[in-house]
N, C-alpha and C positions, 0 to 999 in steps of 0.2 A: 558412581554406576551411572546414578540419577542424571548427573550432568549431561554421560554419556550417548543414556536413551532421549532425551533435550533434544541433545545435540543432530540425535541418528534420526529424529521425525520430523525435528524443521530442514533437514536432508531432501528426506521423504518428502515432505508439503511442498515443498522448494522441486523437485523435481518434478509433480502431476503439475504444479501451473504451468510451467515450463511445458509441460506436456498437450494441455489444456489450454490453453491462452486464458485460467481464468487468475485472476486477482486472492488473493490472501491475506487478509487485515490484520495481524495481532497487536492487542497492546501488551506493550514494553516501555521500560523506563530508560531515560537515560541523567543522569548528576541526578539523581533524586528526582523528574519530572517524568508526568505520562505523555507518553508517544502513542504517533498509532505508525506502526512501520506496515509498508508496503511492499507484499513482488510479487512478479509475473512475466509475463514475458516482454519485458522492459527494466530499463536498470533501477532495481530497489532506491526506496528513498523512505522517508520519517517525516509527520508531520505534529511537529505542537499543538499546545492548549488553544495558539497565541495564530496560526498559522490557518491551523481549525475554523477560529471563526471567522477570519478572514474571508476562509471557502465561504461558511453558511454566511456571511449579510454578502458575498456578492453571487452567489449560485446562479442567480436567474439571468447576471452577464453568461457568466462562464458558459451555461449552459447553452446561449445564444453566439459565442463564439465558435464553439465545438459547433451545434449546428451551421453556422457560414460556413466554417472551419475542413469540416472534415473531409476528410478524401475515403477511397473504399474501406479500408481497413479499421478498427474502432486504436 
């Protein structure tokens, strides 16, 4: 019963994201390891600890790249 509720809540959150074009980030587990799960108006994806560390160390370069190449939409 609780699993069904959790599944329905997740489905409703994802639908809300699509409607509002927001990003929802949830902390989950994959094979016993913590991950961040990103959903929104884009193809969903996950990041683990190692990739999060790479992003944190590279955030200035990532921001510069984004500013240089972003178009009319985000």
